[in-house]
C-alpha positions as CSV (number, residue, x, y, z in Angstrom):
1,M,0.0,0.0,0.0
2,K,2.6,2.5,-1.1
3,D,0.1,4.8,-2.8
4,V,-2.8,5.2,-0.3
5,P,-4.4,8.2,-2.0
6,A,-4.7,6.2,-5.3
7,L,-6.0,3.2,-3.4
8,F,-8.6,5.1,-1.5
9,G,-12.0,4.9,-3.1
10,S,-10.7,2.9,-6.0
11,M,-13.8,0.6,-5.7
12,V,-16.3,3.4,-5.3
13,F,-18.2,5.2,-8.0
14,N,-17.2,8.5,-6.4
15,D,-16.9,12.1,-7.5
16,E,-13.8,11.4,-9.5
17,A,-15.3,8.5,-11.4
18,M,-18.6,10.3,-12.0
19,K,-16.9,13.4,-13.3
20,E,-14.7,11.4,-15.6
21,R,-17.6,9.4,-17.1
22,L,-20.6,11.6,-17.1
23,P,-21.6,14.5,-19.3
24,D,-21.0,17.8,-17.5
25,D,-24.7,18.7,-17.3
26,V,-25.6,15.2,-15.9
27,Y,-22.7,15.3,-13.4
28,D,-23.9,18.8,-12.2
29,D,-27.5,17.6,-11.8
30,L,-26.4,14.4,-10.0
31,K,-24.2,16.4,-7.6
32,K,-27.0,18.8,-7.0
33,A,-29.4,15.9,-6.3
34,M,-26.9,14.3,-3.9
35,S,-26.2,17.4,-1.9
36,R,-29.9,18.5,-1.7
37,G,-31.6,15.2,-1.2
38,M,-33.4,15.3,-4.6
39,H,-33.9,12.6,-7.3
40,L,-32.9,12.3,-10.9
41,E,-35.3,12.1,-13.8
42,L,-35.3,8.7,-15.7
43,D,-33.4,9.9,-18.8
44,E,-30.5,11.1,-16.6
45,A,-30.7,8.0,-14.4
46,N,-30.2,6.0,-17.6
47,I,-27.0,7.9,-18.4
48,V,-25.7,7.4,-14.8
49,A,-26.6,3.7,-14.9
50,G,-24.7,3.2,-18.1
51,A,-21.6,5.0,-16.8
52,M,-21.8,3.1,-13.5
53,K,-22.1,-0.2,-15.3
54,D,-19.1,0.5,-17.6
55,W,-17.0,1.5,-14.7
56,A,-18.0,-1.6,-12.7
57,V,-17.4,-4.0,-15.5
58,E,-13.9,-2.5,-16.1
59,K,-13.3,-3.2,-12.4
60,G,-14.2,-6.8,-12.9
61,A,-17.9,-6.7,-11.7
62,T,-20.4,-9.1,-13.4
63,H,-23.4,-8.4,-11.2
64,Y,-25.2,-5.7,-9.4
65,T,-27.3,-5.7,-6.2
66,H,-29.5,-3.3,-4.4
67,W,-27.7,-3.2,-1.0
68,F,-30.1,-2.4,1.8
69,Q,-30.4,-2.6,5.6
70,P,-33.5,-4.5,6.8
71,M,-34.5,-4.5,10.4
72,T,-32.3,-7.5,11.2
73,G,-29.6,-4.9,11.9
74,T,-27.4,-6.3,9.2
75,T,-27.4,-5.9,5.4
76,A,-29.1,-7.7,2.6
77,E,-28.4,-8.2,-1.1
78,K,-29.9,-10.0,-4.1
79,H,-27.5,-10.3,-7.0
80,D,-28.4,-9.9,-10.7
81,S,-26.0,-10.1,-13.6
82,F,-25.5,-7.4,-16.1
83,I,-26.1,-9.9,-19.0
84,T,-28.9,-9.4,-21.5
85,P,-29.6,-11.9,-24.4
86,A,-28.5,-10.8,-27.8
87,K,-28.7,-12.3,-31.3
88,D,-27.1,-15.6,-32.2
89,G,-27.2,-16.8,-28.6
90,K,-24.8,-14.1,-27.5
91,I,-25.2,-11.7,-24.6
92,I,-24.5,-8.0,-23.9
93,M,-23.8,-6.2,-20.6
94,E,-26.6,-3.8,-19.9
95,F,-27.9,-1.8,-16.9
96,S,-30.8,0.7,-17.1
97,G,-31.8,3.7,-15.1
98,K,-34.9,1.8,-14.0
99,E,-32.8,-1.0,-12.7
100,L,-30.6,1.5,-10.9
101,V,-33.4,3.4,-9.3
102,R,-35.7,0.6,-8.2
103,G,-35.7,-3.1,-7.4
104,E,-38.3,-5.5,-6.2
105,P,-37.0,-8.0,-3.6
106,D,-39.2,-10.4,-1.6
107,A,-40.4,-8.5,1.5
108,S,-42.1,-11.4,3.2
109,S,-39.1,-13.0,4.8
110,F,-37.7,-10.0,6.6
111,P,-38.8,-8.9,10.1
112,S,-41.8,-6.5,9.7
113,G,-43.3,-6.5,13.2
114,G,-46.8,-7.1,11.7
115,L,-46.5,-4.6,8.9
116,R,-46.6,-7.3,6.3
117,A,-48.3,-10.7,6.3
118,T,-46.3,-13.7,5.0
119,F,-48.3,-13.8,1.7
120,E,-47.7,-10.0,1.1
121,A,-44.4,-10.5,-0.6
122,R,-43.8,-7.4,-2.7
123,G,-41.3,-4.9,-1.5
124,Y,-39.2,-2.1,-3.2
125,T,-35.6,-1.1,-2.9
126,V,-35.0,2.5,-4.0
127,W,-31.7,4.1,-4.9
128,D,-30.2,6.3,-2.1
129,I,-28.6,8.9,-4.3
130,S,-26.8,10.4,-1.4
131,S,-24.6,7.4,-0.8
132,Y,-22.0,6.2,-3.3
133,A,-22.2,2.8,-5.1
134,F,-19.2,0.5,-4.6
135,I,-17.9,-2.8,-5.7
136,K,-17.6,-5.8,-3.4
137,D,-16.7,-9.3,-4.4
138,G,-17.3,-8.6,-8.1
139,T,-20.7,-7.1,-7.5
140,L,-21.7,-3.4,-7.9
141,C,-23.5,-2.6,-4.7
142,I,-26.1,0.2,-4.9
143,P,-27.1,1.6,-1.5
144,T,-30.9,1.6,-1.3
145,A,-33.8,2.2,1.0
146,F,-36.3,-0.7,1.5
147,C,-40.0,-0.3,1.8
148,S,-43.2,-2.4,1.5
149,Y,-45.7,-2.4,-1.3
150,S,-47.8,0.0,0.7
151,G,-44.9,2.3,1.4
152,E,-44.0,1.5,5.1
153,A,-40.3,1.6,5.9
154,L,-38.9,-1.9,6.3
155,D,-35.3,-0.8,6.9
156,K,-33.1,1.4,9.0
157,K,-31.9,3.7,6.2
158,T,-35.3,5.2,5.3
159,P,-36.1,6.6,8.8
160,L,-32.5,7.8,9.1
161,L,-32.8,9.8,5.9
162,R,-36.1,11.2,7.2
163,S,-34.6,12.2,10.5
164,M,-31.7,14.0,8.7
165,E,-34.2,15.9,6.7
166,A,-36.2,16.8,9.8
167,L,-33.0,18.1,11.5
168,N,-32.1,20.0,8.4
169,R,-35.4,21.8,8.2
170,Q,-35.5,23.0,11.8
171,A,-31.8,23.9,12.0
172,L,-32.0,26.1,8.9
173,R,-34.8,28.0,10.6
174,I,-32.5,28.8,13.5
175,L,-29.6,29.7,11.2
176,R,-31.8,32.2,9.2
177,L,-32.7,33.9,12.5
178,F,-28.9,34.4,13.1
179,G,-28.6,35.9,9.6
180,D,-27.0,32.9,7.9
181,T,-28.5,32.9,4.3
182,S,-25.7,31.0,2.6
183,A,-26.2,27.6,4.2
184,R,-28.6,25.4,2.1
185,R,-28.4,22.3,4.3
186,V,-27.5,21.3,7.8
187,I,-25.9,17.8,8.0
188,S,-25.7,15.4,10.9
189,E,-22.2,13.9,10.9
190,V,-21.2,10.7,12.7
191,G,-17.9,8.9,13.4
192,P,-18.7,5.4,15.0
193,E,-15.8,3.9,16.9
194,Q,-15.9,0.1,16.5
195,E,-14.7,-2.3,19.3
196,Y,-14.2,-6.0,18.6
197,F,-12.4,-9.1,19.7
198,L,-10.0,-11.3,17.7
199,I,-9.5,-15.0,18.7
200,D,-7.9,-18.0,16.9
201,K,-10.5,-19.5,14.4
202,D,-9.6,-23.1,15.2
203,I,-10.2,-22.5,18.9
204,Y,-13.4,-20.6,18.1
205,S,-14.7,-23.5,16.1
206,K,-14.6,-25.7,19.2
207,R,-17.0,-23.5,21.1
208,P,-20.7,-24.0,20.1
209,D,-21.7,-21.1,22.2
210,L,-19.6,-18.7,20.2
211,I,-20.7,-20.1,16.9
212,Y,-24.5,-20.0,17.7
213,T,-24.7,-17.0,20.0
214,G,-21.6,-14.9,19.6
215,R,-20.7,-15.1,23.3
216,T,-19.4,-17.7,25.7
217,L,-22.2,-19.1,27.8
218,F,-19.8,-21.1,30.0
219,G,-16.2,-20.4,31.2
220,A,-14.3,-20.0,34.4
221,R,-12.2,-16.9,34.7
222,P,-8.5,-17.3,33.8
223,P,-5.7,-16.4,36.3
224,K,-5.0,-13.3,34.3
225,G,-7.6,-11.1,32.7
226,Q,-7.2,-7.3,32.3
227,E,-6.1,-6.6,35.9
228,L,-2.7,-5.2,34.9
229,D,-4.1,-2.9,32.1
230,D,-1.2,-4.0,30.0
231,H,-3.1,-4.7,26.8
232,Y,-4.6,-1.2,26.4
233,F,-2.7,0.7,23.7
234,G,0.0,-2.0,23.8
235,S,2.1,-3.0,20.8
236,L,0.2,-5.0,18.3
237,K,0.9,-8.7,18.0
238,P,2.1,-9.8,14.5
239,R,-1.1,-11.6,13.5
240,V,-3.3,-8.7,14.7
241,S,-1.1,-6.2,13.0
242,A,-1.3,-8.1,9.7
243,F,-5.0,-8.3,10.0
244,M,-5.4,-4.6,10.7
245,K,-3.1,-3.7,7.8
246,E,-5.2,-5.8,5.3
247,L,-8.5,-4.5,6.9
248,E,-7.5,-0.9,6.4
249,G,-6.5,-1.5,2.8
250,E,-9.9,-3.2,2.0
251,L,-11.8,-0.4,3.8
252,W,-9.8,2.3,2.0
253,K,-10.7,0.7,-1.4
254,L,-14.4,1.0,-0.4
255,G,-14.0,4.6,0.6
256,V,-14.3,4.0,4.4
257,Y,-12.3,6.6,6.4
258,A,-10.6,4.1,8.7
259,K,-8.2,6.3,10.7
260,T,-7.3,4.9,14.1
261,K,-6.4,1.3,15.3
262,H,-5.3,0.1,18.7
263,N,-5.5,-2.5,21.4
264,E,-8.5,-2.0,23.7
265,T,-8.7,-2.7,27.5
266,A,-9.5,-6.5,27.5
267,P,-7.1,-9.2,26.2
268,A,-7.8,-9.9,22.5
269,Q,-9.9,-6.7,22.3
270,H,-9.2,-4.0,19.7
271,E,-10.8,-0.8,18.2
272,L,-11.1,0.9,14.8
273,A,-12.2,4.5,14.5
274,P,-13.1,6.3,11.3
275,I,-13.1,10.0,10.3
276,Y,-16.5,11.8,10.4
277,T,-18.8,11.7,7.5
278,T,-22.6,12.3,7.0
279,A,-24.8,10.1,9.3
280,N,-26.2,8.2,6.3
281,I,-22.8,7.4,4.7
282,A,-21.3,6.7,8.2
283,T,-24.0,4.1,8.8
284,D,-23.3,2.4,5.4
285,H,-19.6,2.5,6.1
286,N,-20.0,0.9,9.5
287,Q,-22.0,-1.9,8.1
288,I,-19.2,-2.4,5.5
289,T,-16.6,-2.3,8.3
290,M,-18.3,-5.0,10.4
291,E,-18.7,-7.3,7.4
292,T,-15.1,-6.7,6.2
293,M,-13.7,-7.4,9.6
294,K,-15.2,-10.9,9.6
295,I,-14.0,-11.6,6.1
296,V,-10.5,-10.4,6.6
297,A,-10.3,-12.2,10.0
298,H,-11.2,-15.5,8.3
299,R,-8.3,-15.0,5.8
300,H,-5.9,-14.6,8.8
301,G,-7.1,-17.7,10.6
302,L,-9.0,-15.5,13.1
303,A,-12.6,-15.1,14.2
304,C,-13.9,-11.5,14.8
305,L,-16.4,-11.3,17.6
306,L,-18.8,-8.3,17.5
307,H,-21.0,-9.4,20.5
308,E,-21.3,-6.8,23.3
309,K,-20.1,-9.2,26.0
310,P,-18.4,-12.3,24.5
311,F,-16.5,-13.0,27.7
312,A,-17.7,-12.7,31.3
313,G,-15.4,-10.9,33.7
314,V,-13.6,-8.7,31.1
315,N,-14.7,-5.6,29.3
316,G,-17.4,-5.8,26.6
317,S,-17.4,-4.0,23.3
318,G,-19.3,-0.9,22.5
319,K,-19.7,1.4,19.5
320,H,-19.1,5.0,20.5
321,N,-21.4,7.2,18.3
322,N,-19.7,10.5,17.8
323,W,-22.4,12.9,16.6
324,S,-22.2,16.5,15.4
325,I,-23.9,18.9,13.0
326,S,-22.5,21.3,10.4
327,T,-23.7,23.3,7.5
328,D,-22.9,22.5,3.8
329,M,-20.6,25.5,4.0
330,G,-18.5,23.8,6.6
331,V,-19.6,25.6,9.7
332,K,-19.5,23.4,12.8
333,L,-22.6,24.3,14.8
334,L,-21.3,22.6,18.0
335,K,-17.9,24.2,17.9
336,P,-17.6,26.7,20.7
337,G,-14.8,28.9,19.3
338,K,-12.3,30.7,21.5
339,T,-15.0,32.6,23.5
340,P,-17.9,30.2,23.8
341,H,-19.7,32.4,26.4
342,E,-20.0,35.1,23.6
343,N,-21.0,32.6,20.9
344,A,-24.9,32.9,21.1
345,Q,-25.5,30.6,18.1
346,F,-23.3,27.8,19.6
347,L,-25.0,28.2,23.0
348,L,-28.5,27.9,21.5
349,F,-27.6,24.7,19.6
350,L,-25.9,23.4,22.7
351,V,-28.9,23.8,25.0
352,A,-31.1,22.3,22.3
353,V,-29.1,19.1,22.5
354,I,-29.2,19.2,26.3
355,K,-33.0,19.6,26.3
356,A,-33.4,16.9,23.6
357,V,-31.4,14.4,25.6
358,D,-33.3,15.1,28.8
359,E,-36.7,15.0,27.3
360,Y,-36.1,11.9,25.2
361,Q,-33.6,10.0,27.4
362,G,-35.9,7.0,27.4
363,L,-35.7,6.8,23.6
364,L,-31.9,7.1,23.6
365,R,-31.8,4.2,26.0
366,V,-34.0,2.2,23.6
367,S,-31.4,2.9,20.8
368,A,-28.9,0.9,22.9
369,A,-31.2,-1.9,24.0
370,S,-30.5,-5.5,23.2
371,A,-30.0,-8.7,25.2
372,G,-26.3,-8.6,24.5
373,N,-25.9,-4.9,25.5
374,D,-27.8,-5.5,28.7
375,L,-24.8,-7.6,29.8
376,R,-22.4,-4.7,29.2
377,L,-24.2,-1.5,30.4
378,G,-23.5,-0.6,34.0
379,A,-20.7,-3.1,34.4
380,N,-17.9,-0.6,35.2
381,E,-16.7,-0.8,31.6
382,A,-19.5,1.0,29.9
383,P,-21.9,3.8,30.9
384,P,-24.8,2.8,33.2
385,A,-28.3,2.5,31.9
386,I,-29.0,5.9,33.3
387,M,-28.8,8.7,30.7
388,S,-26.7,11.7,31.6
389,M,-24.5,14.3,29.8
390,F,-21.0,15.5,30.4
391,L,-20.3,19.1,29.4
392,G,-17.0,19.7,31.1
393,D,-16.1,22.5,33.6
394,E,-16.0,25.5,31.2
395,L,-19.3,25.0,29.4
396,T,-21.0,24.1,32.7
397,E,-19.7,27.3,34.3
398,I,-20.8,29.4,31.3
399,L,-24.4,28.0,31.5
400,E,-24.5,28.3,35.3
401,A,-23.5,31.9,35.1
402,L,-26.1,32.6,32.4
403,E,-28.8,30.9,34.5
404,A,-27.8,32.9,37.5
405,G,-27.6,36.2,35.6
406,T,-23.9,36.7,36.5
407,V,-21.0,37.6,34.2
408,Y,-18.8,34.7,33.2
409,E,-15.2,35.8,33.9
410,G,-13.5,33.1,31.8
411,R,-11.1,30.3,32.8
412,E,-7.4,31.0,33.2
413,K,-5.6,28.5,31.0
414,H,-2.2,27.4,32.1
415,P,0.5,26.0,29.9
416,M,1.2,22.3,30.4
417,E,4.6,21.9,31.9
418,F,6.4,18.6,32.3
419,G,9.5,19.7,34.1
420,V,11.6,18.5,31.2
421,T,13.2,21.1,28.9
422,A,13.2,18.8,25.9
423,L,9.4,18.5,26.0
424,P,7.3,21.3,24.5
425,N,4.9,23.3,26.5
426,F,1.3,23.7,25.2
427,P,-1.9,25.3,26.5
428,Q,-4.0,23.1,28.8
429,D,-7.4,22.2,27.5
430,S,-10.4,24.0,29.1
431,T,-11.7,20.8,30.5
432,D,-10.9,17.1,31.1
433,R,-12.7,14.2,29.4
434,N,-15.1,11.8,31.0
435,R,-15.1,8.2,29.6
436,T,-17.9,7.1,32.1
437,S,-20.5,9.5,30.6
438,P,-23.2,8.1,28.3
439,F,-23.4,11.3,26.3
440,A,-20.2,13.3,26.6
441,Y,-19.3,16.6,24.9
442,T,-15.8,16.3,23.4
443,G,-15.0,19.5,21.7
444,N,-17.3,20.0,18.7
445,K,-19.3,16.9,19.0
446,F,-21.1,14.6,21.4
447,E,-19.9,11.0,22.0
448,F,-22.9,8.6,22.7
449,R,-21.2,5.7,24.4
450,M,-24.1,3.4,25.1
451,P,-24.7,1.6,21.8
452,G,-23.3,-2.0,21.5
453,S,-20.6,-3.1,19.1
454,S,-22.9,-5.2,16.9
455,F,-25.5,-2.4,16.5
456,S,-26.4,-0.5,13.4
457,V,-25.7,3.2,14.1
458,A,-28.8,4.2,12.3
459,E,-31.0,3.7,15.4
460,P,-29.3,6.1,17.8
461,N,-28.8,8.7,15.1
462,I,-32.5,8.6,14.0
463,I,-33.4,9.4,17.6
464,I,-30.8,12.1,18.2
465,N,-31.6,13.8,14.9
466,T,-35.3,13.8,15.5
467,A,-35.2,14.8,19.2
468,V,-32.9,17.7,18.4
469,A,-35.1,18.7,15.4
470,E,-38.1,18.9,17.7
471,V,-36.4,21.2,20.2
472,L,-35.1,23.4,17.4
473,R,-38.6,23.5,16.1
474,Q,-39.8,24.7,19.5
475,F,-37.1,27.3,19.6
476,A,-37.7,28.6,16.1
477,D,-41.5,28.9,16.7
478,I,-40.7,31.2,19.7
479,L,-37.9,33.2,18.1
480,E,-39.5,33.8,14.7
481,K,-42.2,35.8,16.5
482,S,-39.8,37.7,18.7
483,A,-39.5,41.5,18.7
484,D,-36.3,41.3,20.8
485,F,-34.3,38.5,19.3
486,K,-31.2,38.9,21.4
487,G,-33.0,39.2,24.7
488,D,-35.5,36.4,23.9
489,M,-32.8,34.2,22.7
490,K,-30.8,34.7,25.9
491,N,-33.8,34.0,28.0
492,L,-34.5,30.9,26.0
493,V,-31.0,29.5,26.5
494,K,-31.3,30.4,30.2
495,K,-34.7,28.7,30.7
496,A,-33.8,25.6,28.6
497,Y,-30.7,25.0,30.7
498,G,-32.4,25.6,34.0
499,D,-35.3,23.3,33.1
500,H,-33.0,20.4,31.9
501,K,-29.7,20.7,33.7
502,R,-30.6,17.7,35.8
503,I,-29.3,15.6,32.9
504,V,-25.8,17.2,33.2
505,F,-23.4,15.2,35.4
506,N,-19.6,15.7,35.1
507,G,-18.7,13.1,37.7
508,N,-18.1,9.3,37.9
509,N,-21.1,7.6,36.3
510,Y,-19.8,4.2,37.5
511,S,-20.2,5.1,41.1
512,G,-23.0,3.9,43.3
513,E,-23.5,7.5,44.6
514,W,-24.5,8.5,41.1
515,E,-27.2,6.0,40.9
516,T,-28.6,7.4,44.1
517,E,-28.2,11.0,42.9
518,A,-29.8,10.2,39.5
519,K,-32.8,8.8,41.3
520,R,-33.1,12.0,43.3
521,R,-33.0,14.0,40.1
522,G,-35.8,11.9,38.6
523,L,-33.7,10.3,35.9
524,P,-35.0,6.8,35.0
525,N,-32.7,3.7,35.4
526,L,-34.0,1.4,32.6
527,K,-31.6,-1.5,33.4
528,T,-32.8,-4.0,30.8
529,T,-34.2,-4.0,27.3
530,V,-37.6,-5.1,28.6
531,D,-37.6,-2.0,30.9
532,A,-36.6,0.3,28.0
533,L,-38.6,-0.8,25.0
534,P,-42.0,0.5,26.1
535,E,-40.5,4.0,25.7
536,Y,-40.6,3.4,22.0
537,I,-44.4,3.4,21.8
538,S,-45.2,5.9,24.4
539,E,-47.6,8.7,23.4
540,K,-44.8,11.2,23.6
541,S,-42.6,9.1,21.2
542,I,-45.3,8.5,18.7
543,E,-46.1,12.2,18.6
544,L,-42.5,13.1,18.1
545,F,-41.8,10.8,15.2
546,K,-45.2,11.5,13.5
547,K,-44.7,15.2,13.8
548,H,-41.4,15.1,11.9
549,N,-42.5,12.3,9.4
550,V,-39.8,10.0,10.6
551,F,-42.0,7.1,11.6
552,T,-45.7,6.5,11.3
553,E,-47.3,4.9,14.4
554,S,-47.6,1.6,12.7
555,E,-43.9,1.7,11.8
556,L,-43.0,2.5,15.4
557,R,-45.1,-0.3,16.8
558,S,-43.6,-2.8,14.3
559,R,-40.1,-1.9,15.5
560,Y,-41.2,-2.4,19.1
561,E,-42.5,-5.9,18.2
562,I,-39.3,-6.7,16.3
563,L,-37.0,-5.6,19.1
564,M,-39.1,-7.5,21.7
565,E,-39.1,-10.7,19.5
566,S,-35.3,-10.3,18.9
567,Y,-34.7,-10.1,22.7
568,C,-36.8,-13.2,23.4
569,K,-35.3,-15.2,20.5
570,T,-31.7,-14.3,21.5
571,I,-32.2,-15.6,25.0
572,H,-34.1,-18.6,23.8
573,I,-31.3,-19.6,21.4
574,E,-28.7,-19.1,24.2
575,A,-30.8,-21.3,26.6
576,L,-31.0,-24.1,24.0
577,T,-27.3,-23.8,23.3
578,M,-26.5,-24.0,27.0
579,A,-28.7,-27.1,27.4
580,E,-27.1,-28.8,24.4
581,M,-23.5,-28.0,25.7
582,A,-24.3,-29.2,29.2
583,K,-25.7,-32.5,27.9
584,G,-23.1,-33.0,25.1
585,D,-19.9,-31.7,26.7
586,I,-20.1,-30.9,30.4
587,I,-22.0,-33.8,31.8
588,P,-20.1,-36.5,29.9
589,A,-16.8,-34.9,31.0
590,C,-18.0,-34.8,34.5
591,I,-19.0,-38.5,34.4
592,D,-15.6,-39.5,33.0
593,Y,-13.8,-37.6,35.8
594,Q,-16.0,-39.1,38.5
595,N,-15.5,-42.6,37.1
596,D,-11.8,-42.2,37.0
597,L,-11.7,-40.8,40.5
598,A,-13.9,-43.6,41.9
599,G,-11.9,-46.3,40.1
600,L,-8.7,-44.9,41.6
601,V,-10.2,-44.8,45.1
602,D,-11.3,-48.5,44.7
603,R,-7.9,-49.6,43.5
604,K,-6.1,-47.8,46.3
605,K,-8.4,-49.3,48.9
606,A,-8.0,-52.8,47.4
607,F,-4.2,-52.6,47.8
608,G,-4.6,-51.1,51.3
609,G,-2.4,-48.6,53.1
610,Y,-3.0,-45.7,50.6
611,D,-4.3,-42.3,51.5
612,V,-7.4,-41.6,49.4
613,S,-8.5,-38.4,51.1
614,L,-7.6,-36.2,48.1
615,E,-9.6,-38.4,45.6
616,E,-12.5,-38.7,48.0
617,H,-12.6,-34.9,48.6
618,L,-12.6,-34.2,44.9
619,L,-15.1,-36.9,44.2
620,K,-17.4,-35.5,46.8
621,K,-17.2,-31.9,45.6
622,I,-17.6,-32.9,41.9
623,S,-20.5,-35.2,42.8
624,G,-22.3,-32.4,44.6
625,L,-21.8,-30.0,41.8
626,A,-22.9,-32.6,39.3
627,S,-26.1,-33.1,41.2
628,R,-26.7,-29.4,41.3
629,L,-25.9,-29.2,37.5
630,L,-28.6,-31.7,36.8
631,K,-31.1,-29.6,38.8
632,N,-30.0,-26.4,37.1
633,L,-30.3,-28.0,33.7
634,T,-33.8,-29.4,34.5
635,A,-34.9,-25.9,35.7
636,L,-33.6,-24.3,32.5
637,E,-35.4,-26.8,30.2
638,D,-38.6,-26.4,32.2
639,A,-38.3,-22.6,31.9
640,V,-37.7,-22.8,28.1
641,A,-40.8,-25.1,27.7
642,E,-42.9,-22.8,29.8
643,S,-41.8,-19.7,27.7
644,A,-43.7,-21.2,24.7
645,E,-46.9,-20.8,26.6
646,K,-46.6,-17.0,26.8
647,R,-48.5,-15.3,24.0
648,D,-48.2,-11.6,24.8
649,I,-44.8,-10.4,23.5
650,F,-44.1,-8.2,26.6
651,E,-45.1,-11.0,29.0
652,Q,-42.8,-13.3,27.0
653,A,-39.9,-10.9,27.2
654,V,-40.4,-10.5,31.0
655,F,-40.4,-14.3,31.4
656,H,-37.2,-14.7,29.3
657,R,-35.5,-11.9,31.3
658,D,-36.5,-13.2,34.8
659,R,-37.0,-17.0,34.5
660,V,-35.0,-18.2,31.5
661,F,-32.0,-15.9,31.9
662,G,-32.1,-16.5,35.7
663,A,-32.0,-20.3,35.1
664,M,-29.1,-19.8,32.6
665,S,-27.1,-17.9,35.2
666,E,-27.6,-20.6,37.8
667,L,-26.5,-23.3,35.3
668,R,-23.4,-21.3,34.3
669,L,-22.4,-20.7,37.9
670,T,-22.4,-24.5,38.6
671,A,-20.7,-25.4,35.3
672,D,-18.0,-22.9,35.8
673,G,-17.4,-24.3,39.3
674,L,-17.0,-27.8,37.8
675,E,-14.5,-26.4,35.2
676,A,-12.4,-24.9,37.9
677,L,-12.1,-28.3,39.6
678,A,-11.7,-30.5,36.5
679,A,-8.3,-31.7,35.3
680,K,-7.4,-30.3,31.9
681,K,-7.8,-33.6,30.0
682,Y,-11.5,-33.7,30.9
683,R,-12.3,-30.3,29.5
684,S,-13.7,-30.7,26.0
685,L,-14.2,-26.9,25.6
686,P,-11.4,-24.4,25.2
687,S,-10.9,-22.4,28.3
688,Y,-11.1,-18.6,28.7
689,G,-7.3,-18.5,28.9
690,E,-7.0,-20.4,25.6
691,L,-9.6,-18.1,24.0
692,L,-8.3,-14.8,25.2
693,Y,-4.6,-15.5,24.7
694,S,-4.9,-17.6,21.5
695,V,-3.5,-15.0,19.1
696,V,0.3,-14.4,19.3
């Protein structure tokens, strides 16, 4: 990879490729449509399709697909070749504007939450003109939205685009009040940091729980975990470095702005962070990143784990959603400038975000809700399930002074001095950072740290965009009628902060004291997915999304059903996997060990004079644990059977959370105790130590 600039975007039908291959007027119209969220007429779409096909064929592509993001949280694609029959049994390679703009995949087999019956199969994929087409595995991938025959959104891209448009509309109203007439669009931008684990593929293949569920359902803790903090930012192991190097190259070809790579806190855990781009493209890129990680890992004899908590007792993996807003003229609306206390426009947008996060904190919690992420949140490695915001000392002091009606005097900034003349001095930042905060301000953006590593980033950004759009709408409605803009704007900022500053917390979110304080402030602690999901279909949420045309009520209720079903199915699959492993791996190993111990005791006693206290002690302990294991297994199987009797989806989810997951926890506790006692030769499953330290 000597020429990275030439490599970057080489498999993307980007501006360079479009400008080279399209007539000037078509190129101009296409760029205008992309920047303004418009569409092309069919005659111009035909020209674009022809150029796109020629470019793709030259790159070795033989097929095209409408690449979309159904509500499974992953991506989907149906491949069609470019071939068209010609005379004399020959073929030609064709691709029309109609094929570019619209496809008709089967919509009956994707999750719809009741929006579609099984026999209602027709669905449409529609070209998302704002996201570049790319080539993957010899196929031209065209990013598309996915909807039903009757127009309901069946994907994550459609509501994301709607939310971006809602934010754009309301933010432009505010900018016009400040005299900005040059901005034509306000864009939400995202940079999702992706955490993941890498383990040896051969060892991975010996763990049914990892294969079926993505996480270890059994496993005693190893002697060494992450206690020494020696893995974080440590030097990369050769196999990991080779993987990361190839991964970056593959992502750069696809136009993904992969920027940062490093070891994370837990053994075998790593992170990739990209540069910001628009929320829509960032969502596409993150899906590409997760898929590419798995493919490249396989080529290196590795398995990439994207589950939020693949290993108990060590840090889980998140996806930090860095969110910001800017104009198409490049103005960062959340950038404070050198004198933030004098930057009225910045302060108005800042308190809009504060108010939005406070008023819709339940929805933000929903955007991070899953069975896997429930295992991670609040475990002193990730933010708790309580929503709060970190602003830092300077911004908090500015807003407190504004609320109190006092003059902000500014903070004295001291140079950083290290006591070593060879090291340069530089100005100290105005505030520290807070890695325990769920929603932290980090300079010109907010870092939402709650989403899990396997998540699509569409969901949190749909909610952030829409919530902020609603607050900006309220602000614009007031200020557009104002006779004293400066005075009313100042009072609006003051009131918004005073009413919603309960959400601001700059301390340690991991502490027990914060949980008590949050309760005193009236902040909800929605600890599990089952607690959080009803927020999705509250009257307040339905009103919000309908008002901004992001979701219809039926679309919202369908997503509630899908997420509840996914939660139940995830735990159900885990329970069945545990039962199978217990019966197929753990119990047979336990019986073999007991037989060998009992035989040894009998032989020693037959010869006489031998001390059998060790063998009898082990046999007694293992026999007791084995008896408990059988009871735990029976309880789990009974709970799984009983779960089938629950018809109401919420009742079923509560039952899986309390009874099924509770029985799983008891079974694991006993099985892990047996593993800690068993001699190595009786362990048929690779241990935590083997898994976490398998890559050298």
